[in-house]
Phi, psi and omega in degrees: 000131183292134175283118187251010191305313181306313179299315177295329184285315174300310176306316184293322173305319181294309183298324180300319178286326175307321193305308176306311182293319181283339184284339182259001188273153176300323186297311184278337172040068188293327176298321179290317174305310180294338178275005179113354182285131184271146183269354185274148179269159183300331183278331178299311182300314184292327183293321186253357170053223179284111184258007184305122175087353183275149172272132183223131176253117184256111184269142179050066190276001188048245177249028159084015181295325173292310181306317179292322179304311181295323178305316188298325192256020166106359184278150174264108197250141168234122181251145176233144173202153179298317184286122172284339177289321179296310182300317177303314178292322175300317183295316174298313181297323176304317187281320182292331179267357175062048176252175187232035165288150175251148180227137185232125178269113175196163172292134177307329179294336183263015192299319187292344173280347182248337180232129180254345186286153168260160193229154165294321183224132165245131185231148171207151182207148165054105173074041183245322185284337177300343180273358190245134185281337182213131179280350183293307184294333179289319179295319183301311184300327183289308181305314182302326187269352181272149164282156177294137186084355183282164191248134166253135176219132172229138170234127188206158180299147191289142181301327179304323180298341182266009175282336188264156169260124189246005185302319184271010175086350174246126178299125178229128183292125193217333187239155180291147172314314180231053188293129178280324180291151182285151179250129178245127172228152180214115190206158173273143181094184179222167180296337181274340183212082187288348173278351181301148178272353181292147182255123175277128172240118191221131172250133180219172175223151185259137186229119172288166177303319185299323178292321181291309183298306187296322175295328187282316183298314181301326183278359174102020184258147171259125174295120181274317173189162179223115175243153181238128182238149180281342185249148178249140184286344182235151184264079181238010175241153185293153177040049168284142182256131174284135185255164181305334181281349181088005174266185183233147179228163173272161187305297178255086188289121179231005176201161183291151179264325181222172175218146169232143181223139177238142186210155180234152175269123176273000000 
């Protein structure tokens, strides 16, 4: 098995720099969040329903806004993230908002080494699987951390979106739909503040929907549904148009922007 430590180290350094910039960004709108605004989307809330009293593990939680949003509506949450700066801010927000979430800094693939309990729900969202070279160990870990009868839910950008290179501002189709080779990008700014002077250095991998579905099935999960949608909740790709619903679309939409998948551990 290939050693990806260097890739993860570079990504961690980039995410540590992003935390401060994202915490001050309009996209994350931290003040509104502190004042009670949820960061969760309607379809996420619909998918998981009433979480009161349920245990929830949030994978790749950044600085914990979604984790804390679930905590606010009654879930007993644990968030994990690769970035120690992200986890540090998440813990500060948890204390400031007087919530009871816990946060752990680790590589998502190592979650089972750090967290031994099992959960009613494992949740992850937006821009998460592209940081992982192989989804089989990811899916295996999810199955390990779920109780029997527990729910896994992911909402994520559609794999077709990652076939394009966006670095020059205009999308150019460049990468295979399920490319195995690592992709390296270096660019100024971040998705939450494109005018930022920070240089993002990132290693990533593309994963097609079949890889997502089959890795979860192989790990022992039963797929409840897979849905694809044309709109993104975030303005993170070039030249998106805001719709009446407050979501974002491409001008000439030819492929879905996001997908959601729900599965159950049998």
